[in-house]
C-alpha positions as CSV (number, residue, x, y, z in Angstrom):
1,M,-4.2,-7.7,7.9
2,H,-0.9,-8.9,6.6
3,S,1.7,-8.6,4.0
4,G,2.2,-4.9,3.5
5,R,3.2,-4.5,7.1
6,R,6.3,-6.9,7.0
7,A,9.0,-4.2,6.6
8,F,7.6,-2.3,9.7
9,L,7.3,-5.5,11.7
10,G,11.0,-6.3,11.1
11,M,12.0,-3.5,13.4
12,A,9.5,-4.8,16.0
13,V,11.0,-8.3,15.8
14,A,14.4,-6.8,16.9
15,A,12.7,-5.5,19.9
16,G,11.1,-8.7,20.7
17,A,7.6,-7.3,20.2
18,V,6.4,-9.9,17.6
19,A,7.2,-13.2,16.2
20,F,6.5,-13.9,12.6
21,R,7.8,-15.6,9.5
22,P,8.0,-13.4,6.5
23,P,6.4,-14.6,3.3
24,A,8.8,-16.8,1.1
25,L,8.9,-18.0,-2.4
26,F,12.4,-19.1,-1.9
27,A,13.7,-22.4,-3.4
28,Q,14.8,-23.5,0.1
29,N,11.4,-22.6,1.6
30,S,9.1,-23.4,-1.5
31,D,6.0,-25.2,-1.4
32,S,7.5,-27.7,-3.8
33,A,9.5,-28.9,-0.9
34,P,8.0,-31.5,1.5
35,P,5.4,-30.0,3.8
36,P,6.3,-29.8,7.6
37,P,5.8,-33.4,9.3
38,R,2.3,-33.7,10.7
39,D,1.8,-34.7,14.3
40,A,0.0,-38.0,14.5
41,G,-1.4,-36.9,17.9
42,V,-3.6,-34.0,16.5
43,P,-7.0,-34.3,14.8
44,D,-6.5,-34.6,11.1
45,I,-7.4,-31.7,8.7
46,A,-7.4,-33.0,5.2
47,L,-5.0,-31.3,2.9
48,P,-6.3,-30.9,-0.6
49,P,-4.1,-31.7,-3.7
50,P,-2.0,-29.0,-5.1
51,I,-3.0,-27.1,-8.3
52,Q,-2.7,-29.4,-11.1
53,T,-1.2,-28.8,-14.6
54,A,-4.5,-28.6,-16.3
55,E,-5.5,-25.6,-14.2
56,Y,-2.2,-23.9,-14.8
57,L,-2.9,-24.2,-18.5
58,Q,-6.4,-22.9,-18.2
59,R,-5.0,-19.9,-16.4
60,I,-2.5,-19.2,-19.3
61,A,-5.2,-19.7,-21.8
62,K,-7.4,-17.1,-20.1
63,A,-4.6,-14.7,-19.9
64,Q,-3.7,-15.1,-23.6
65,Q,-7.5,-14.4,-24.5
66,L,-7.5,-11.3,-22.5
67,M,-4.1,-10.3,-24.0
68,R,-5.4,-10.7,-27.4
69,A,-8.5,-8.5,-26.5
70,A,-6.3,-5.9,-25.2
71,G,-4.0,-5.8,-28.2
72,L,-0.9,-7.2,-26.3
73,K,1.6,-9.5,-27.9
74,G,2.9,-10.9,-24.7
75,L,2.8,-10.7,-20.8
76,L,6.0,-10.3,-18.7
77,I,6.0,-11.7,-15.2
78,E,8.8,-11.7,-12.7
79,A,9.5,-14.2,-10.0
80,G,6.9,-14.0,-7.2
81,S,3.3,-15.0,-6.6
82,S,2.1,-14.3,-10.3
83,L,4.9,-16.5,-11.6
84,V,3.8,-19.2,-9.2
85,Y,0.1,-18.7,-10.3
86,F,0.9,-19.1,-14.1
87,T,3.8,-21.5,-14.0
88,G,4.2,-23.1,-10.6
89,I,7.7,-21.8,-10.5
90,Q,8.9,-21.1,-6.9
91,W,11.6,-18.5,-6.9
92,W,12.7,-15.2,-5.3
93,R,13.7,-11.9,-6.8
94,S,17.3,-10.8,-6.8
95,E,19.5,-8.8,-9.2
96,R,19.6,-11.9,-11.4
97,L,16.3,-12.0,-13.5
98,T,14.1,-15.1,-13.5
99,A,10.8,-14.3,-15.4
100,A,8.2,-15.6,-17.8
101,L,7.1,-14.1,-21.0
102,I,3.7,-15.4,-21.9
103,P,2.9,-14.8,-25.6
104,A,-0.5,-14.2,-26.9
105,E,-0.3,-17.4,-28.7
106,G,1.9,-20.5,-28.0
107,E,4.0,-21.7,-25.1
108,P,5.5,-19.4,-22.5
109,L,9.3,-18.6,-22.4
110,I,11.1,-19.0,-19.0
111,V,14.3,-16.9,-18.6
112,T,16.7,-17.7,-15.9
113,P,20.4,-17.7,-15.1
114,Q,22.3,-20.8,-16.5
115,F,23.2,-22.1,-13.2
116,E,19.6,-21.9,-11.8
117,E,18.0,-23.8,-14.6
118,P,17.8,-27.3,-12.8
119,S,16.3,-25.6,-9.8
120,I,13.7,-23.7,-11.9
121,R,12.7,-26.9,-13.7
122,E,11.9,-28.6,-10.5
123,S,8.8,-26.5,-9.8
124,L,7.8,-25.7,-13.4
125,K,4.3,-27.1,-13.9
126,I,3.7,-26.4,-17.5
127,P,5.2,-27.0,-20.9
128,A,7.5,-24.0,-21.6
129,Q,10.7,-23.0,-23.5
130,V,13.5,-22.4,-20.9
131,R,16.3,-20.2,-22.1
132,V,19.3,-19.3,-19.9
133,W,21.8,-16.5,-19.7
134,N,25.3,-16.4,-18.2
135,E,26.7,-13.8,-15.9
136,H,28.2,-11.7,-18.6
137,E,25.0,-11.7,-20.7
138,S,21.9,-9.7,-20.7
139,P,18.5,-11.3,-19.8
140,S,16.7,-8.4,-21.5
141,A,18.4,-9.2,-24.8
142,L,17.4,-12.8,-24.5
143,L,13.8,-11.7,-24.0
144,A,14.0,-9.1,-26.9
145,D,15.6,-11.7,-29.3
146,W,12.9,-14.4,-28.5
147,L,10.2,-11.8,-29.4
148,K,12.0,-10.9,-32.5
149,S,12.2,-14.5,-33.6
150,R,8.4,-14.7,-33.3
151,G,7.9,-11.5,-35.1
152,N,6.7,-9.7,-32.0
153,A,9.8,-7.4,-31.4
154,A,7.8,-4.3,-31.7
155,G,5.4,-5.5,-28.9
156,P,3.4,-4.2,-27.3
157,V,4.3,-6.4,-24.3
158,G,2.3,-6.0,-21.2
159,V,4.3,-5.8,-17.9
160,E,2.7,-7.2,-14.7
161,E,2.4,-4.4,-12.1
162,T,5.1,-5.6,-9.7
163,V,7.9,-6.1,-12.3
164,R,10.9,-3.9,-11.4
165,F,11.8,-0.9,-13.3
166,F,15.2,-2.2,-14.6
167,V,13.5,-5.1,-16.2
168,F,10.9,-2.9,-17.9
169,D,13.6,-0.5,-18.9
170,G,15.9,-3.1,-20.2
171,L,13.3,-4.2,-22.8
172,R,12.4,-0.7,-23.7
173,A,16.0,0.3,-24.3
174,L,16.1,-2.6,-26.9
175,G,13.2,-1.2,-28.8
176,V,10.4,-3.5,-27.3
177,E,7.2,-1.6,-26.8
178,T,6.2,-2.1,-23.1
179,R,3.1,-1.0,-21.2
180,G,0.9,-1.9,-18.3
181,D,-0.8,-5.4,-18.5
182,A,-4.2,-3.8,-19.0
183,G,-5.5,-5.7,-16.0
184,V,-4.8,-9.1,-17.3
185,V,-3.2,-10.6,-14.2
186,R,-5.7,-9.0,-12.0
187,A,-8.6,-10.4,-13.9
188,C,-7.2,-13.9,-13.7
189,R,-6.2,-13.8,-10.1
190,I,-9.1,-12.0,-8.5
191,I,-11.5,-15.0,-9.1
192,K,-10.5,-18.0,-7.3
193,S,-11.2,-21.6,-8.6
194,P,-12.7,-24.4,-6.6
195,A,-9.2,-25.9,-6.2
196,E,-7.8,-22.6,-4.9
197,I,-10.7,-22.1,-2.4
198,A,-10.2,-25.7,-1.1
199,L,-6.6,-24.9,-0.3
200,M,-7.6,-21.6,1.3
201,Q,-10.2,-23.4,3.4
202,A,-7.6,-26.0,4.6
203,A,-5.3,-23.1,5.6
204,S,-8.1,-21.4,7.5
205,D,-9.1,-24.6,9.2
206,I,-5.7,-25.2,10.5
207,T,-5.3,-21.7,11.7
208,I,-8.5,-21.9,13.7
209,A,-7.4,-25.2,15.1
210,A,-4.1,-23.6,16.1
211,Y,-5.8,-20.8,17.8
212,R,-7.8,-23.2,19.8
213,D,-4.6,-25.1,20.8
214,T,-2.9,-21.8,21.8
215,G,-5.5,-19.8,23.6
216,P,-5.5,-22.0,26.6
217,Q,-1.7,-21.9,26.9
218,I,-1.5,-18.1,27.2
219,A,-0.2,-17.3,30.6
220,R,0.8,-14.2,32.6
221,G,4.2,-12.8,31.7
222,M,4.4,-14.4,28.2
223,T,5.9,-12.3,25.5
224,P,4.5,-11.9,21.9
225,A,7.4,-14.3,20.9
226,D,6.3,-16.8,23.4
227,I,2.8,-16.9,22.1
228,G,3.8,-16.7,18.4
229,Q,6.1,-19.9,18.9
230,I,3.2,-21.9,20.4
231,M,0.9,-20.7,17.5
232,S,3.4,-21.5,14.7
233,A,4.1,-24.9,16.2
234,A,0.3,-25.6,16.3
235,M,-0.1,-24.7,12.6
236,A,3.1,-26.6,11.5
237,K,2.2,-29.8,13.2
238,R,-1.0,-30.0,11.0
239,G,1.0,-29.9,7.9
240,A,0.8,-26.1,7.1
241,T,3.6,-23.6,6.7
242,P,3.4,-20.9,9.4
243,E,3.2,-17.6,7.5
244,F,2.9,-15.0,10.3
245,T,2.1,-14.5,14.0
246,L,1.5,-10.8,15.0
247,I,0.8,-10.7,18.7
248,L,-0.2,-7.4,20.3
249,L,-0.5,-7.0,24.0
250,G,-2.1,-4.3,26.1
251,E,-1.7,-0.9,24.7
252,A,0.1,-2.2,21.7
253,S,-3.2,-3.6,20.4
254,A,-4.3,0.0,19.8
255,Y,-1.9,0.2,16.9
256,P,-2.9,-2.2,14.0
257,H,0.6,-3.2,13.3
258,G,2.0,-3.1,16.9
259,S,4.7,-1.4,18.8
260,G,8.4,-2.1,19.3
261,K,8.1,-1.6,23.0
262,P,8.5,-4.6,25.3
263,Q,5.3,-6.4,26.0
264,E,4.0,-9.1,28.2
265,V,0.6,-10.7,29.2
266,R,-0.9,-8.9,32.1
267,A,-4.2,-9.4,33.9
268,G,-7.1,-7.4,32.5
269,E,-5.3,-6.5,29.3
270,I,-6.0,-7.2,25.7
271,V,-4.3,-10.1,23.8
272,L,-4.7,-9.4,20.0
273,M,-3.6,-12.2,17.7
274,D,-3.3,-11.9,14.0
275,C,-2.0,-15.2,12.5
276,G,-2.1,-17.2,9.3
277,C,-0.4,-20.1,7.5
278,R,-0.1,-21.5,3.9
279,V,-1.1,-24.7,2.3
280,E,0.4,-25.1,-1.1
281,G,1.1,-21.5,-1.1
282,Y,-2.5,-20.3,-0.4
283,Q,-3.0,-18.2,2.7
284,A,-5.2,-17.8,5.6
285,D,-5.5,-14.6,7.7
286,V,-7.5,-14.7,11.0
287,S,-7.5,-12.4,14.0
288,R,-8.8,-13.0,17.5
289,T,-8.9,-10.7,20.4
290,M,-9.3,-11.9,24.0
291,V,-8.8,-10.3,27.5
292,F,-6.4,-12.2,29.9
293,G,-8.5,-12.2,33.0
294,E,-11.8,-10.3,33.6
295,P,-12.8,-8.0,30.8
296,T,-13.9,-4.4,31.6
297,K,-17.2,-3.1,30.5
298,R,-15.5,-1.0,27.9
299,Q,-13.5,-3.9,26.5
300,R,-16.8,-6.0,26.2
301,T,-18.6,-3.0,24.5
302,V,-15.8,-2.5,22.0
303,W,-15.5,-6.2,21.3
304,D,-19.2,-6.6,20.6
305,L,-19.2,-3.5,18.4
306,V,-16.4,-5.0,16.3
307,R,-18.2,-8.3,16.0
308,R,-21.3,-6.4,14.9
309,G,-19.2,-4.6,12.3
310,Q,-18.0,-7.8,10.9
311,Q,-21.5,-9.0,10.5
312,I,-22.6,-5.7,8.9
313,A,-19.6,-6.2,6.4
314,F,-20.6,-9.8,5.8
315,D,-24.4,-8.9,5.2
316,T,-23.5,-6.0,2.9
317,A,-21.1,-8.1,0.7
318,Q,-23.5,-9.3,-1.9
319,V,-22.8,-10.3,-5.5
320,G,-22.9,-7.1,-7.5
321,T,-22.3,-4.7,-4.6
322,P,-19.3,-2.3,-5.1
323,A,-16.6,-3.3,-2.7
324,G,-16.3,0.1,-1.3
325,A,-20.0,0.0,-0.1
326,V,-19.0,-2.8,2.3
327,D,-16.4,-0.4,4.1
328,D,-19.0,2.5,4.0
329,A,-21.7,0.5,5.6
330,V,-19.4,-0.6,8.7
331,R,-18.0,3.0,9.0
332,A,-21.6,4.4,9.1
333,A,-22.6,2.1,12.0
334,Y,-19.3,2.9,13.9
335,E,-19.9,6.5,13.6
336,K,-23.3,6.2,15.2
337,A,-21.6,4.5,18.1
338,G,-19.3,7.5,18.5
339,Y,-16.1,6.2,16.5
340,G,-14.6,8.1,13.6
341,P,-15.8,9.8,11.6
342,G,-14.2,8.2,8.5
343,Y,-10.8,6.8,9.2
344,E,-10.1,8.9,12.2
345,L,-9.2,7.6,15.6
346,P,-10.5,6.3,18.0
347,G,-12.1,4.2,15.4
348,T,-11.1,2.1,12.3
349,S,-8.0,3.6,10.7
350,H,-7.7,0.9,7.9
351,R,-9.9,-0.6,5.3
352,T,-12.5,-3.2,6.2
353,G,-10.9,-5.9,4.3
354,H,-8.3,-7.0,1.6
355,G,-8.3,-9.7,-0.9
356,I,-6.4,-12.9,-0.2
357,G,-5.0,-15.8,-2.1
358,L,-1.4,-16.5,-3.0
359,D,-0.6,-13.2,-1.5
360,G,-1.9,-12.1,1.9
361,H,-2.9,-8.7,0.3
362,E,-4.2,-8.7,-3.1
363,P,-7.3,-7.4,-4.9
364,V,-10.2,-6.9,-4.2
365,N,-10.1,-4.3,-1.3
366,L,-13.1,-3.3,0.9
367,V,-12.2,0.4,1.0
368,H,-14.0,3.5,0.5
369,G,-14.2,4.4,-3.1
370,E,-13.5,1.0,-4.5
371,T,-16.0,0.5,-7.4
372,T,-15.1,-3.2,-8.3
373,R,-18.3,-5.2,-7.9
374,L,-18.1,-8.3,-5.8
375,A,-18.4,-11.5,-7.9
376,P,-18.5,-15.3,-7.3
377,G,-14.9,-16.4,-6.7
378,M,-13.6,-13.3,-5.0
379,C,-12.0,-13.9,-1.6
380,F,-11.3,-11.2,1.1
381,S,-10.9,-10.6,4.8
382,D,-13.5,-9.0,7.0
383,E,-11.7,-7.1,9.7
384,P,-13.3,-3.8,10.9
385,G,-11.2,-3.3,14.0
386,I,-11.5,-0.4,16.3
387,Y,-8.5,1.2,17.9
388,I,-8.2,3.5,20.9
389,P,-4.8,5.2,21.0
390,G,-3.2,5.0,24.5
391,S,-5.6,2.4,25.7
392,F,-6.4,-0.8,23.6
393,G,-7.7,-2.1,20.2
394,V,-9.9,-4.9,19.1
395,R,-9.6,-6.8,15.8
396,L,-11.7,-9.7,14.7
397,E,-10.8,-11.0,11.3
398,D,-12.2,-13.9,9.2
399,C,-12.0,-14.5,5.5
400,V,-14.9,-14.7,3.2
401,Q,-15.5,-16.2,-0.3
402,M,-18.1,-15.0,-2.6
403,T,-20.4,-17.6,-3.9
404,P,-23.2,-17.2,-6.5
405,S,-25.6,-17.0,-3.7
406,G,-23.7,-14.6,-1.6
407,P,-20.9,-14.6,1.0
408,K,-19.6,-17.6,2.9
409,W,-17.2,-17.6,5.8
410,F,-13.8,-19.5,5.6
411,S,-13.9,-19.3,9.4
412,V,-16.9,-18.4,11.6
413,P,-16.4,-15.5,13.9
414,P,-16.6,-16.0,17.7
415,S,-20.0,-15.1,19.1
416,S,-18.7,-13.8,22.5
417,L,-15.6,-12.4,24.2
418,D,-16.0,-15.1,26.8
419,E,-15.3,-17.7,23.9
420,P,-12.9,-15.6,21.8
421,F,-11.6,-18.7,20.0
422,G,-15.1,-20.2,19.5
423,R,-16.7,-23.1,21.0
424,V,-14.7,-26.3,20.9
425,A,-16.9,-29.3,20.2
């Protein structure tokens, strides 16, 4: 699990309960900057090339085809992961609008403050018109005028679902018909290309290697921050950008996103680690649970059940299966073992999995009632944890890619609590 918890975890950081690095699409932290230096003393994990211009153009062409089918004259996207996806532009959101308007035909328009133009052009990966606005001017008027010059002032313009209201409202106030994007962005991003999957595989491989470095270094008395620093360094030295390290110790592991109470490693208690990194913006999300010292019978039983739940999810996730059926299959098995029912505790209080790509959480979700059918190219986590309030929790999380012949692990789950980070060759 990952990005939606960031605001909550910010409070935990202040209490020293967790160490993590929030997601960043900032110019100073962008993936267009040089990657962290690689340590020559660690085994090499090949880093695939970044997404190439030809693929960005294919993405835009697909979006334009879908726009035309939906009767849209354009698609408005703000700074963020979707802007990266279609244009390569690495930027952040502020009160100063930077956005792309992709027309149903022709080159996109990039709108940005005048003083930001050189920085924006550094990461722009496609041919596009770039128009700028000064501090006393309206970016909405700039967008509306551009549409008018193309004869599209009446719209309708589809607005990507995360675009902020003031942007939407600014266009509407100028007479531009605006509506939802008719699922255009989701339809493009939900199916990963071979190049995207290769980057995600590298991020996963690096995360697993970092776990294997970190596990043996965990010692009595360590705090979540101590462990998180070791894990982050292990990911960075292999050339990835550490994205987050959520470390939950003892009773805190019973709460999926942790606790602000002070924590330290103690004998016989759970150490739950949920960590990931980015390679060229593409994310990994892997969770491992161990016991520091000798596990109890109950800890072993719950760990084994969670591992079985992961396998049930994996086996159920076949091409054409509704995503919600995966969650239902796991929950049914857990209920037979005395957990639940449904999302009740003790049991599994969150969905079985979430989509992953440029964002840590994106469609498709493995959650009850989700009717989207799994298809080749979809990528998602498999993490049916079990949580026992007041005691402990266990989460094992590995990501899965759908292939034409069925599911395939990005990282292979461990087979035993005695080898929680997998067997080292």
